[in-house]
N, C-alpha and C positions, 0 to 999 in steps of 0.2 A: 817816525821820529827816533826810534832806537831806545836802548836802555839809558837810564840816567843814574848817576851816582850822587848820593846825598851824604855830605860830610857832617856828622853830628857836632864836631868841634867848631867848625866855621859856620854852621847853619846855612849852607848853600849847596846847590846841586849843579851838575854839569854833565855833558854827554860822556858816557862811560866808555872810554877806550884806553889802551895802555899808555899812550902818550899823555893824554889829559890827566889821568889819575896820577901818574908818576910826577908830572909837573906840579900838580896840586899838593901831593903828599910831601914833596921836597921844598915847597914854597915857604917863604918867611912867615906869611900870614897864618898858614896852617900850623907851623911849628909853634908860633907864639900862642895861638888859640889852644893848642894841645897842652902846652906848658901851663897856661892859666887854668885849664880844667883840672889837671893833676895837682896843681898847687892848692886847690880847694880841699884836698884830702890829706894834706901834710899835718903832722902833729905839731903842737905848740912848741915843744922843745927844739925841733928842727928850725922852725920859723925864728925863734928867739936867737939861736946860734947864728943863723944867717944874718939877721938884722944887726946883731952886735958886731959882726965882723965887717959890716959896711960903714962907710963914712956917711954923715948926714948930707942930704941933698940941700945945697945952698939955695937954689931957686924955690924949693918947697918951703924952706924955713922963712924966706923973705916974703913971698907972695901967697903962700898957702896952696899953690898948684904947681904942677910940673908938666912940661910939654911931652915928656916921655911916658908919663903915667906908670903902669905896672912894669913897663920894660926898662925903667930907669935903673942904673946900676948902683945908685946911692939909696940910702935908707930914707923913707918918708915917715918914720915913726919918731915921735917926740920922746923925751926922757920919761914922761909920765906913762906913755904907752908901753915903753920897754919895761918899766917897773911893774905895771899891771900884768903884762905878759909873763914876767919872771915870777910874780906871786902865783899866777895861775899854774905855771909849770911846777912850782914847788908843791902846791896843793895836790896836783895830780900825782906827783911822785910819792907824797905821804900816803895818799889814798891807796896807791898801788902797793906800797910796802905793808900797809895794814891788811889789805886783802891777802897778801902772801903770808903774813904771820898767822892769819886765821886759817889759811888753807893747809897748814902743817898737819900732816896726818901721822898718828902714832902707828908704827908697824904692828901688825897682828896677823893672825892666821885667817884663812878664808872662812873657816868654820865660825870664828868669832864674828867676822863681818856679817855672815849669813844670819847668825843668831840676833845680832843687833838689828838687822834689817827686818827680820821676822817680828821682833818685838815692836819695832816702829810701825809696821803694817798691821799689828794686832793679831798676828797668827803665830803658830808654832811651826817648827820644821815638819812635824808629822802631818799637820794640816796641809802645808804647802805641797808635800809629796803626794798626799792623797788627792789633792786637787789637780795635780799634774797628769793624772791618768786621762788619756785621750778618749773622748766620746765621739763615736762615728755619727755624723749628722744623719738624721732620718731622711729617707727619700733618695739618698745617694746609692749608686750601684754597689754591689758587694765587692769586697777586695778581690775575690776570686775572678770577677769579671773584668778586672783591670788588665791592660796589655802587659806583656812580660816585662817591658822596660820600666813600668811603674810599680810592679809588685816587689815586696820586700824579699831579700835573698833568703834561701832556706837556712835553717839553724847551723848547719855545718859549712855553709858557703857554697858557691857554685862549683860543680864538678868540672875539672879541667881535663879534657881528653889527653891520653898519654902521648900521642904523636903530634901534639899541637906545637907549631913553630911560629913565633911572632916575627913578622917580616921587618 
C-alpha cells in the first residue's frame, strides 16, 4: 500500500509522494485549515484591530448566519462583542503594565544580591561556601583510576612539548 501522509490541519491522509503532498499543501482547503488553526493562537489585541478594520457582514446581521463562515472578509462581530473584546484588551494591557512596574529591579552589586538570597534561604555566605565542598560518593572508583581525559589538569597546567606544532 505504501507510505501515507496525514495532515494534522485538514485531518485527512493520502498516499505520500511528491506530487500528492505538493498538491495538498498548496490547496485552498489546506491553506484555510492552516489559517484557522493559527488563528486560534492570536492575541485579543490583534483580533480587535482586524475586526475594527472590517465592515460588518450584511448577511450575518440580517439572518444571523453567513454562507462564507470564517472565510468571510466582513466582520461577524456585533457592537457589543467589539466592546467586550476592547474591554478585555484594556484589562490585559493594564495587567501587563502592573507586572512590568513590579518587575523594576533596583541596581545593586552581585554581593548584595547574594546576601539577600542567603538571607531568604536562611543561610549565610560562609555556610553556603562550606556546603559547596564536593563530597566524593562512596563506592565510586578513585580519581586516580579515571582515564586521563577525565582527570583534572595538574596545578601548573599540562606540559607543552617544545617542538609541538599545531596543524
